[in-house]
VOGU-3710 file (C-alpha; in Angstrom, 3 decimals, decimal comma):
1> xxxxxxxxxx> -0,006/0,263/0,350  1,336/3,642/-0,733  2,910/5,780/2,098  -0,392/8,159/0,641  -2,861/5,524/2,031  -0,584/4,650/5,053  -1,170/8,704/6,111  -4,695/8,459/5,452  -5,300/5,640/7,614  -3,722/6,952/10,292
11> xxxxxxxxxx> -5,332/10,313/10,365  -8,619/8,233/10,473  -7,550/6,738/13,816  -6,376/10,244/15,151  -7,785/12,448/13,464  -5,614/14,659/10,590  -4,584/17,494/12,866  -2,386/14,826/14,689  -0,722/13,207/12,008  2,459/15,514/10,627
21> xxxxxxxxxx> 3,618/14,116/6,982  4,973/17,447/5,620  8,490/17,734/4,832  9,510/20,470/6,976  7,657/19,098/10,301  9,004/15,426/9,603  12,667/17,131/10,006  11,977/17,842/13,637  11,550/14,276/14,574  14,311/12,819/12,659
31> xxxxxxxxxx> 17,191/13,213/15,308  17,645/12,917/18,988  20,508/13,710/20,905  23,015/11,260/19,134  25,004/11,910/16,185  22,261/10,613/13,315  19,246/11,452/11,425  16,821/9,356/9,617  13,244/11,164/8,336  10,057/8,972/9,614
41> xxxxxxxxxx> 7,049/8,946/6,942  4,347/10,535/9,541  4,462/11,907/13,335  1,397/10,517/15,095  0,480/12,001/18,522  -1,673/9,468/20,596  -3,697/10,170/23,732  -4,966/6,802/24,904  -4,024/3,115/25,225  -6,412/2,572/22,376
51> xxxxxxxxxx> -5,098/4,955/19,839  -1,601/3,936/19,997  -2,939/0,020/19,570  -4,706/1,291/16,366  -1,759/2,965/15,109  0,276/0,003/15,846  -2,541/-2,254/14,193  -2,100/0,260/11,345  1,241/-0,452/11,267  1,275/-3,578/11,009
61> xxxxxxxxxx> -1,193/-3,821/7,971  1,182/-1,801/5,838  4,125/-3,199/6,826  5,409/0,289/8,618  7,897/-0,114/11,221  7,423/2,266/14,165  9,331/4,045/17,048  7,770/5,777/20,464  9,247/9,121/21,316  8,525/11,444/23,842
71> xxxxxxxxxx> 10,924/14,039/24,981  13,318/13,164/22,647  16,257/12,921/24,827  17,446/10,036/24,126  21,469/10,199/23,618  22,002/7,220/21,950  19,881/7,180/19,151  17,004/5,030/20,432  13,862/7,092/19,035  15,642/7,826/15,749
81> xxxxxxxxxx> 13,638/6,540/13,530  16,093/4,226/11,525  13,630/2,201/9,403  11,344/5,052/8,229  7,687/4,357/9,251  5,944/5,842/12,298  7,081/8,195/15,299  4,335/7,444/17,516  4,566/10,593/19,784  3,482/9,829/23,515
91> xxxxxxxxxx> 4,398/13,339/24,697  0,524/14,236/25,404  -0,178/10,939/27,520  1,402/12,879/29,992  -1,584/12,356/33,192  -0,843/11,186/36,455  -3,979/8,101/36,852  -3,491/7,764/40,637  -1,200/8,225/43,714  -1,856/4,871/46,099
101> xxxxxxxxxx> 0,185/6,417/49,258  -1,321/3,403/51,398  0,357/0,506/48,893  3,556/3,015/48,190  2,649/3,419/44,458  1,585/5,452/41,819  0,465/5,032/38,059  1,008/7,215/35,158  1,381/8,125/31,980  4,578/7,420/29,674
111> xxxxxxxxxx> 4,755/11,231/28,498  4,468/12,612/31,947  8,149/14,297/32,812  10,220/12,534/35,485  10,271/15,793/37,687  6,649/16,349/37,075  6,146/12,999/39,729  8,427/14,487/41,829  6,633/17,267/41,974  3,238/15,747/42,671
121> xxxxxxxxxx> 4,839/13,992/45,023  7,151/16,145/47,117  4,047/18,283/49,198  2,780/14,740/50,428  6,435/13,347/51,828  6,517/11,247/48,733  9,478/11,065/46,040  10,283/8,966/42,951  13,803/7,788/43,241  15,347/7,294/39,421
131> xxxxxxxxxx> 16,557/11,379/38,526  18,373/11,454/35,565  20,179/14,684/35,166  17,379/15,579/32,270  14,236/14,951/34,712  13,049/18,180/33,175  12,815/17,094/29,815  13,039/13,396/30,196  9,743/11,411/30,150  8,693/8,145/32,178
141> xxxxxxxxxx> 8,517/6,418/29,156  11,797/7,047/27,997  13,401/6,387/31,330  11,764/2,867/31,387  12,555/2,219/27,997  16,398/3,050/28,502  16,051/2,042/32,271  17,356/5,549/33,194  19,695/6,370/36,241  20,418/9,809/37,918
151> xxxxxxxxxx> 22,351/10,606/40,743  20,459/8,653/43,975  20,529/5,545/41,817  23,658/4,803/43,811  22,100/4,423/47,017  18,468/2,849/45,590  19,024/1,485/42,089  17,848/2,544/38,607  14,324/2,533/36,876  13,749/-1,280/36,881
161> xxxxxxxxxx> 14,416/-1,398/40,735  11,080/0,797/41,318  8,447/-0,358/38,343  6,236/-2,902/39,329  4,343/-3,205/35,859  3,770/-1,824/32,899  0,342/-1,485/30,410  2,087/-2,513/27,005  1,160/-2,526/23,247  2,600/-5,580/21,628
171> xxxxxxxxxx> 3,991/-5,047/18,186  0,871/-6,581/17,020  -1,462/-4,266/18,550  -2,612/-6,106/21,482  -2,656/-4,515/25,246  -1,594/-6,134/27,946  -0,672/-5,820/31,580  2,438/-6,683/33,214  3,202/-7,085/36,373  1,207/-4,978/39,087
181> xxxxxxxxxx> 0,853/-3,645/42,784  1,130/-7,056/44,637  5,070/-8,227/45,243  5,960/-11,286/43,810  3,970/-11,667/40,919  4,082/-15,380/39,813  5,516/-16,447/36,165  7,976/-14,857/34,229  8,959/-11,280/35,044  7,597/-9,403/32,118
191> xxxxxxxxxx> 7,940/-5,888/33,676  11,931/-6,318/34,236  11,961/-7,853/30,614  10,213/-4,465/28,919  12,567/-2,012/31,312  14,918/-1,323/28,878  14,173/-2,794/26,229  14,400/0,612/24,114  11,175/0,122/22,612  11,905/-2,733/20,386
201> xxxxxxxxxx> 9,538/-5,211/22,192  6,554/-2,672/22,195  5,166/0,325/23,401  4,447/1,169/27,353  1,212/3,082/27,475  0,656/2,960/31,394  3,420/2,930/34,061  2,826/1,318/38,144  6,022/2,651/39,762  7,354/2,479/43,545
211> xxxxxxxxxx> 7,000/5,571/45,517  8,660/5,849/48,929  8,624/8,203/52,055  11,113/11,729/51,620  14,066/11,375/54,221  13,887/12,966/57,399  16,826/14,961/56,745  19,965/15,338/53,845  23,225/16,995/53,732  24,847/17,608/51,187
221> xxxxxxxxxx> 28,991/17,745/50,680  31,744/19,284/48,594  35,067/17,829/48,499  37,979/19,520/46,437  40,984/18,157/45,217  44,446/19,403/43,195  44,322/15,661/41,141  41,647/13,793/39,406  43,547/10,251/40,829  42,733/11,582/44,298
231> xxxxxxxxxx> 39,126/12,401/44,224  38,727/9,096/42,331  40,435/7,255/44,397  37,974/8,459/47,525  34,960/7,262/45,690  36,396/3,220/46,412  37,529/4,093/50,078  33,943/5,704/50,528  32,619/2,441/50,082  35,340/0,214/50,658
241> xxxxxxxxxx> 34,323/1,884/54,691  30,940/0,573/54,333  29,259/3,803/53,446  26,415/4,196/51,151  25,762/7,717/50,375  22,735/8,912/48,644  24,939/10,367/45,845  28,494/10,144/44,734  28,756/12,615/41,653  32,398/13,742/40,206
251> xxxxxxxxxx> 33,314/16,807/37,729  36,713/17,778/36,378  37,829/21,000/35,547  36,460/21,430/32,280  33,179/20,680/33,149  33,901/22,951/36,444  34,910/25,804/34,726  31,591/25,404/32,495  29,419/24,957/34,771  30,630/27,946/36,866
261> xxxxxxxxxx> 30,224/30,499/33,666  26,800/29,397/32,982  25,342/28,857/36,509  27,492/30,367/38,954  27,327/28,029/41,543  30,110/29,154/43,766  32,201/25,982/42,706  36,409/26,379/42,773  37,849/27,488/39,956  41,496/26,287/40,753
271> xxxxxxxxxx> 40,781/22,657/41,453  40,945/19,488/39,267  38,057/17,710/40,287  35,487/17,584/42,676  33,047/15,043/44,330  29,346/15,768/45,425  28,252/13,821/48,269  25,200/13,546/49,397  23,775/11,685/52,688  20,515/11,307/53,955
281> xxxxxxxxxx> 18,274/9,406/56,837  17,297/10,140/60,371  18,759/13,577/61,369  20,435/12,351/64,098  22,985/10,165/62,175  23,665/12,237/59,736  26,382/14,673/61,385  28,477/11,311/61,890  27,954/10,142/58,503  29,310/13,461/57,224
291> xxxxxxxxxx> 31,688/13,924/59,288  33,082/10,506/58,506  33,010/10,993/54,934  34,536/14,541/55,630  37,104/12,598/57,123  38,415/10,177/54,233  37,593/12,722/51,580  40,948/14,702/53,647  42,855/11,173/54,273  42,731/10,876/50,410
301> xxxxxxxxxx> 43,760/14,827/49,131  41,173/16,773/49,398  41,981/19,887/50,400  38,835/21,206/51,455  35,559/19,685/52,053  32,636/22,130/52,185  28,873/21,362/53,837  25,971/23,192/52,185  24,411/25,358/54,808  21,216/25,483/53,967
311> xxxxxxxxxx> 18,728/24,132/51,375  19,253/27,051/48,999  22,738/26,282/48,590  21,843/22,474/48,225  19,991/23,989/45,586  22,747/25,749/43,695  25,206/22,781/44,002  22,766/20,657/42,523  21,554/22,802/39,846  25,175/23,150/38,913
321> xxxxxxxxxx> 25,317/19,176/38,558  22,053/19,022/36,694  22,713/21,872/34,311  26,281/20,294/33,604  25,362/18,974/30,248  23,727/22,245/28,838  26,988/24,362/30,692  29,208/21,920/28,315  27,528/23,395/25,351  29,519/26,518/25,992
331> xxxxxxxxxx> 32,887/24,675/25,229  31,979/23,486/21,644  29,280/23,162/18,957  27,996/19,672/19,862  29,309/16,771/22,106  29,060/13,208/22,082  27,702/11,738/25,611  29,596/8,482/26,211  28,187/6,170/28,797  30,199/3,123/30,242
341> xxxxxxxxxx> 30,505/1,364/33,340  33,548/0,037/35,349  34,028/-1,649/38,920  34,660/1,320/40,954  38,414/0,793/41,892  38,962/1,029/38,046  38,101/5,017/38,032  41,584/6,250/38,658  43,083/3,741/35,781  40,138/4,791/32,797
351> xxxxxxxxxx> 39,771/8,581/33,904  43,795/8,044/33,090  43,325/6,397/29,715  40,355/8,694/28,671  42,452/11,555/29,126  44,796/9,246/26,629  42,116/8,584/24,016  41,855/12,266/24,251  45,125/13,136/23,030  45,591/10,382/20,571
361> xxxxxxxxxx> 42,257/11,715/18,633  43,500/15,541/18,803  39,924/15,843/20,939  38,790/17,577/24,483  37,089/15,342/26,930  35,672/16,670/29,789  34,446/14,390/32,342  31,061/14,252/34,871  29,970/11,351/35,985  28,236/8,964/38,405
371> xxxxxxxxxx> 31,338/8,481/40,240  29,682/5,887/43,040  28,263/3,206/40,013  31,511/3,894/38,231  29,142/5,107/35,404  31,206/7,329/33,242  29,632/10,371/30,933  33,142/11,274/28,884  31,827/14,305/26,669  33,840/14,038/23,733
381> xxxxxxxxxx> 33,807/17,736/22,161  33,593/18,180/18,469  32,515/20,622/15,813  29,190/18,647/13,845  29,947/20,317/10,799  33,674/19,045/10,542  33,264/15,471/9,212  36,823/14,303/10,014  36,801/15,443/13,508  33,066/13,917/14,065
391> xxxxxxxxxx> 35,184/10,899/12,622  37,655/10,689/15,089  34,824/11,285/18,114  33,194/8,220/16,850  36,066/6,023/17,312  37,293/7,858/20,286  33,678/7,261/21,838  34,257/3,144/20,787  37,745/3,006/22,109  36,080/4,228/25,477
401> xxxxxxxxxx> 33,395/1,595/25,725  36,128/-0,806/24,758  38,069/0,401/27,584  34,949/-0,250/29,933  34,854/-3,877/28,792  38,494/-4,381/29,266  38,377/-3,503/32,957  35,629/-5,694/33,978  32,689/-2,928/33,249  30,053/-2,781/30,262
411> xxxxxxxxxx> 29,020/-0,458/27,265  25,968/1,405/29,314  25,331/2,437/32,543  21,688/4,287/31,664  21,691/5,592/28,249  21,204/2,309/26,533  22,335/0,570/23,457  20,439/2,897/20,510  22,345/2,922/17,485  25,507/4,386/18,824
421> xxxxxxxxxx> 26,334/0,941/20,865  25,240/-1,668/18,027  28,904/-3,130/17,591  30,286/-2,382/20,803  27,451/-5,107/21,906  30,236/-7,330/21,185  32,672/-6,283/23,451  30,094/-7,402/26,024  28,026/-10,297/24,771  28,950/-13,483/22,493
431> xxxxxxxxxx> 27,632/-14,234/19,259  25,339/-16,850/21,273  24,196/-14,223/23,626  23,169/-11,819/20,741  21,626/-14,510/19,261  19,726/-15,380/22,652  18,550/-11,865/22,991  17,618/-11,577/19,405  15,170/-14,866/19,843  12,900/-12,861/22,413
441> xxxxxxxxxx> 12,872/-9,913/20,497  11,701/-12,451/17,516  9,150/-13,804/19,766  7,303/-10,517/20,230  8,133/-9,041/17,322  8,191/-11,423/14,742  7,679/-8,842/11,364  10,307/-6,455/13,302  8,341/-3,219/13,189  9,206/-2,387/16,870
451> xxxxxxxxxx> 11,587/0,180/16,717  14,137/-2,035/14,325  17,555/-1,442/14,136  18,587/-0,916/17,690  20,228/-2,768/19,990  21,242/-5,801/17,971  24,415/-5,666/15,732  23,835/-5,748/11,827  25,513/-8,708/11,113  26,205/-11,908/13,766
461> xxxxx> 27,342/-15,265/13,047  24,043/-17,574/12,692  23,858/-19,940/15,924  22,406/-23,064/16,083  18,470/-23,347/17,988
//
């Protein structure tokens, strides 16, 4: 059937004004936060599970692939419509459906922003833990698709640890409910399977999450170092001492300068690196926790440890951390956010090697990352108009992921595989591993219409079934 017939049928489902098909409109949906661009045939704005199901069924009839999209903040190309077809825009499915405090649950639509859920829970004294730095613009559906993390996930776990159930539209258009409010649902953990599947197994249209009571008190510390090695060694020392702060974040000098120039948070400009550490819990216990961590920081070379004196100063420090990616945009027209993970003890070694990669490819690579998780975010600066520089950026990114794998880590901490890391999958998985995962994909999506071209390397060696 023709493209015109495909678009006509989509408009019959959601109304003419909710389908974009002009060249200019489609340009806006051919990219996300990664470096590639592929144009869809149509963008469809949906407002209910029923509409999503009908749109997916329409894609099946026409043999067209489909890609769910929310805020478009994906950093690995997961929402780029690699195979054309329809972008299913979920941003209008953004309602908070239920807050169930007695059961510590909340039910939301996937287009709701992460921060909006937090703001709705805060006046009640509760919170939703996963808090990606992009939480102002990242939707909860995207958090589910990528198994997002965030600063507080060091202590409390990533998105998969906080999702209890999903309503999903399968690749053939059927609607299923996975998991639920009760604990220990029998059978396979299909909710867990969907979290982090990057839209390749279907589209979630409702998310049931766990909420927790806000901690009684919080204390935020800033440890300042004259060498990156001392800062990264402190991270391992804190954990080895049996302490688990709520957050343990790290910035290097290039990032500090960019943040300070942009947001004026009062960060020291003459240091090599700093740690942003937060402890939470009962008020009576916090002073001793903070004092013990301060002593460890000084014992491992911190020249100064500051403690935020009030909520305003704490908020300013966090504004700097959460605004770091945006601030780094002052340093270059473009940057690639590399996302790999290493064991915490390997941080000094990998940070040194990242600087060697920067020198090898004649690039600047500042670092801001979740040090407590060993989750690196080298930001590889470049000018997207310079094809040679872009090619060097891609090689440098792959080399950093290879370093992570060699040191016992993996190729993603929270951003997924998308288009960026297709080849990198072989750094951490055998061909048999990849085939096993592909068979799961084929079971749900035999026609390969749900976000095709993502996660799996294009040419793997065939394995025996």
